[in-house]
N, C-alpha and C positions, 0 to 999 in steps of 0.2 A: 547536465544532473542529470537531465532526462537521457543518455545514454544509460550511464547508473543504475537509473532506473529499471531499463529497460533488462539491462543486465539483473538485475533483481526476481522480476519478473518470470524472465527466462527458470533462474534457480527454485524459484517459486514454485516456477509450473511443475517443473524438474523432481522436489519429493513429494507433489502431491501425485507425482507420478509411480513413485517409487513407494507411500504410505498406502495407496490404493491396492496397485501388485500385491504386497504384504497382508493390508489386510482391507479384502474388496466390501467388507459392510459398515466399512468405520465411516464414520461424519464427521469432516473435519472446516472448523469454523475458520475463517479470515476476517480480523478483525481490522480495522480501521485504521487512519491516524487520528488525531486531533489536532486542530492549528493548534499553533507551536509561539501565534506567539497574539496578544490585543490587536483586534486594529483597532482600535479609539486610542488609545495608550502605549506610551512608551514603558517599555518596560527595564531598559539597562539602554545607557549612552553604547552599550559596542557593538547595538544593534539598530543600522539607522531604520527611519520609517519605509523606503523602500526597498532591504534589505528583510525585513518581516513581510512585506506582504508576496517578495520573491519565493522563503522559505513556505509561507504556506497556501501560497500556491503547487509550490511542489508538492506537498502533505495530499494539499484537496486531489492535484496529479495522481501521483500514487495510489491512493485510496480508490480510483475511478479505474483503474488497470485493475486492483485487485480484484474489483467489482465486476469487471471483463472474463477474471478465470473464473470466478464462480459461477456466476453467467452460462461459462463453456463447458466448466463441468460440473455442472447440478445431476445430472444423471450417474456421478462418481461418489456424488456425498458429498461433493463442496461444497458450502454454505456461505 
């Protein structure tokens, strides 16, 4: 999953560069992801407790990567 996130992060960077090139003074906001599943309650029998932890961890990881992009590109009006 981290490889897929790496690809998505690269795409986000490309889009941000394109936006900045077209509209240099625009402010772009990256929005994080909520936890997908409750940490304390089962929401369905289709997703096990260990799978819920993994999927929540992936959401947190992706949000962290987006935060890194925003911090690195803050001079380009990304928040």
